[in-house]
GUSE-664967 format. One record per residue (C-alpha): z, x, y; residue number from 1. Coordinates in Angstrom, 3 decimals, m for minus. Layout:
GUSE-664967
SITE        up      east     north  seq
SITE         Z         X         Y  NUM
...
end
This chain:
GUSE-664967
SITE        up      east     north  seq
SITE    m0.215     0.217     0.501    1
SITE     1.060     2.857     2.306    2
SITE    m2.376     4.283     2.027    3
SITE    m4.838     1.011     2.150    4
SITE    m2.277     0.552     5.423    5
SITE    m2.987     4.279     6.941    6
SITE    m6.620     3.912     5.677    7
SITE    m6.704     0.741     8.166    8
SITE    m4.921     1.655    11.028    9
SITE    m7.906     1.081    13.460   10
SITE   m10.499    m0.722    11.738   11
SITE   m10.691    m3.370    13.726   12
SITE    m9.571    m1.986    16.892   13
SITE   m11.731    m3.209    19.234   14
SITE   m10.402    m0.832    22.015   15
SITE   m10.753     1.996    20.263   16
SITE   m14.980     0.497    19.312   17
SITE   m15.199     0.449    22.586   18
SITE   m13.653     3.506    24.018   19
SITE   m16.237     4.871    21.437   20
SITE   m19.340     3.618    22.281   21
SITE   m18.722     4.466    25.896   22
SITE   m17.611     8.046    24.587   23
SITE   m14.358     8.528    26.507   24
SITE   m13.318    11.720    26.583   25
SITE    m9.205    11.045    25.986   26
SITE   m10.650     9.041    22.339   27
SITE   m11.446    12.290    21.156   28
SITE    m8.237    12.293    19.212   29
SITE    m8.569     9.252    17.836   30
SITE   m12.401     9.606    17.093   31
SITE   m11.550    12.143    15.205   32
SITE    m8.881    10.778    12.951   33
SITE   m10.787     7.462    12.534   34
SITE   m13.948     9.813    10.972   35
SITE   m11.408    11.667     8.963   36
SITE   m10.931     8.489     6.758   37
SITE   m11.428     9.072     2.720   38
SITE   m14.499     6.872     2.376   39
SITE   m15.434     7.507    m0.939   40
SITE   m13.399     5.132    m3.509   41
SITE   m15.709     1.973    m3.437   42
SITE   m13.902    m0.503    m1.311   43
SITE   m16.249     1.434     1.658   44
SITE   m19.459     0.162     0.077   45
SITE   m19.698    m3.231     1.644   46
SITE   m17.263    m2.890     4.239   47
SITE   m17.861    m3.918     7.345   48
SITE   m16.636    m1.061     9.605   49
SITE   m17.800    m1.043    13.270   50
SITE   m15.565     1.449    14.423   51
SITE   m16.738     5.090    12.187   52
SITE   m20.052     4.924    13.411   53
SITE   m19.557     4.599    17.071   54
SITE   m16.535     7.395    16.928   55
SITE   m19.467     9.697    15.354   56
SITE   m21.536     9.158    17.984   57
SITE   m19.516     9.304    20.366   58
SITE   m17.819    12.868    19.057   59
SITE   m21.588    14.064    19.062   60
SITE   m22.064    13.063    22.514   61
SITE   m19.350    14.633    23.798   62
SITE   m20.344    17.720    21.735   63
SITE   m16.741    18.380    19.871   64
SITE   m18.232    20.946    18.085   65
SITE   m14.635    21.257    16.341   66
SITE   m14.793    17.995    15.085   67
SITE   m17.820    18.820    12.838   68
SITE   m15.534    18.728    10.037   69
SITE   m14.340    15.786    10.237   70
SITE   m17.625    13.936    11.101   71
SITE   m18.939    16.005     7.957   72
SITE   m16.633    13.893     5.388   73
SITE   m19.237    10.758     6.567   74
SITE   m21.857    12.430     4.739   75
SITE   m19.752    10.976     1.414   76
SITE   m18.820     7.856     2.680   77
SITE   m19.844     4.963     0.121   78
SITE   m20.852     3.206     3.674   79
SITE   m24.587     4.276     4.098   80
SITE   m24.505     3.395     7.761   81
SITE   m21.616     5.912     7.910   82
SITE   m23.657     8.007     6.156   83
SITE   m26.511     8.075     8.251   84
SITE   m23.835     8.042    11.349   85
SITE   m22.785    10.864    10.318   86
SITE   m26.178    12.701     9.907   87
SITE   m27.510    11.984    13.106   88
SITE   m23.961    13.060    14.615   89
SITE   m23.740    16.531    13.295   90
SITE   m27.670    16.969    14.232   91
SITE   m26.576    16.321    17.593   92
SITE   m23.776    19.153    17.152   93
SITE   m26.680    21.327    15.666   94
SITE   m23.913    21.973    12.549   95
SITE   m25.541    24.436    10.269   96
SITE   m22.844    24.376     8.282   97
SITE   m23.280    20.667     7.301   98
SITE   m27.576    21.976     6.144   99
SITE   m26.395    21.907     2.563  100
SITE   m25.151    18.219     2.480  101
SITE   m27.517    17.041     5.091  102
SITE   m30.018    17.592     2.580  103
SITE   m28.764    16.162    m0.234  104
SITE   m29.099    12.489     2.095  105
SITE   m32.679    13.378     1.357  106
SITE   m32.963    11.560    m1.853  107
SITE   m30.159     8.545    m0.278  108
SITE   m32.539     5.311    m0.668  109
SITE   m30.076     2.882     1.347  110
SITE   m30.923     1.415     4.311  111
SITE   m29.178     0.867     7.511  112
SITE   m29.935    m1.384    10.307  113
SITE   m29.625    m0.192    13.448  114
SITE   m25.988    m1.769    15.313  115
SITE   m27.433    m2.915    18.086  116
SITE   m30.671    m4.870    16.038  117
SITE   m27.954    m6.392    14.174  118
SITE   m26.379    m7.406    17.678  119
SITE   m29.991    m8.693    19.280  120
SITE   m29.110    m6.753    21.853  121
SITE   m32.159    m3.585    20.906  122
SITE   m35.061    m4.096    23.279  123
SITE   m37.625    m4.265    20.475  124
SITE   m36.775    m5.244    16.859  125
SITE   m36.254    m2.132    15.408  126
SITE   m36.499    m2.232    11.146  127
SITE   m34.078    m0.670     8.968  128
SITE   m34.223     2.238     8.207  129
SITE   m32.872     4.824     5.201  130
SITE   m30.497     7.221     5.578  131
SITE   m32.290     9.566     4.721  132
SITE   m34.176     9.142     8.157  133
SITE   m30.744     9.896     9.818  134
SITE   m31.542    13.813     7.146  135
SITE   m34.667    14.046     8.449  136
SITE   m33.438    14.111    12.039  137
SITE   m30.896    15.720    11.915  138
SITE   m32.403    18.797    10.297  139
SITE   m34.776    18.823    13.186  140
SITE   m32.371    18.886    15.303  141
SITE   m30.308    21.277    13.576  142
SITE   m33.074    24.029    12.632  143
SITE   m35.309    23.092    15.607  144
SITE   m38.163    22.468    13.050  145
SITE   m40.628    19.901    13.617  146
SITE   m41.261    17.782    10.282  147
SITE   m44.315    17.903     8.174  148
SITE   m45.639    15.537     6.538  149
SITE   m47.730    11.540     6.506  150
SITE   m45.638    10.120     4.001  151
SITE   m41.936    10.123     3.619  152
SITE   m42.182    11.224     0.109  153
SITE   m43.581    14.327     2.150  154
SITE   m41.282    14.647     4.457  155
SITE   m38.397    15.097     2.488  156
SITE   m40.062    17.838     0.445  157
SITE   m41.369    19.767     3.758  158
SITE   m37.182    19.606     4.232  159
SITE   m36.364    20.729     0.657  160
SITE   m38.789    23.482     0.559  161
SITE   m37.570    24.185     3.826  162
SITE   m34.128    24.151     2.769  163
SITE   m34.634    26.662    m0.287  164
SITE   m36.793    29.146     2.030  165
SITE   m34.302    29.247     4.952  166
SITE   m30.579    28.922     2.354  167
SITE   m28.033    31.761     3.251  168
SITE   m30.923    32.861     6.518  169
SITE   m28.623    32.535     9.511  170
SITE   m31.254    29.162    10.214  171
end
C-alpha cells in the first residue's frame, strides 16, 4: 500500500501538471520526482497518466541535463506515451548516454497520440505516431545526423546501422 501511495503521489495533481506544461523552473525537483517513478509494472500499461510526459518535456525545455538519468527510466515504462516523451526529452537534452536505450525503441510499434490532438486543441489533426518515430527524432537531435530512408523500416534500419558503426566512437 505504501508503494502504491508513493507511486501515485502526484498522479492527478493539476497544479504540478500545469507547472510542467508551463515549464516553471521552480518545479524541477517535482518534475524529476515524477519521471523517476518506477513504471515497469503492468498497471502502467493502460494508465491514464497525464503528468509524466509534461514533466519530461519540462525538464528538456529547461535544459536540466542532470535529470537525464531520471528521464532515461521512462524508456522502460509500460506506458507508450511516456516512452515516447522520454525519448523526445533525451533528444532535446542531447543525452549521448541514452543512445543504446533509444535505439532499442526503434522496435517499439506502439502508437501514441499527441496530447493536444487528444484534447482537441491542436491546430491541425495530427495522426497518431509510433514510439519509434520519437526514437528517430531523438537520435537525430543527439547525433546531429539526418535520417535516411524512404520507409519507416528503412529509417529504423539506418539508425541501427548508424549505432553499430558509431558504438563507442563518442558520437
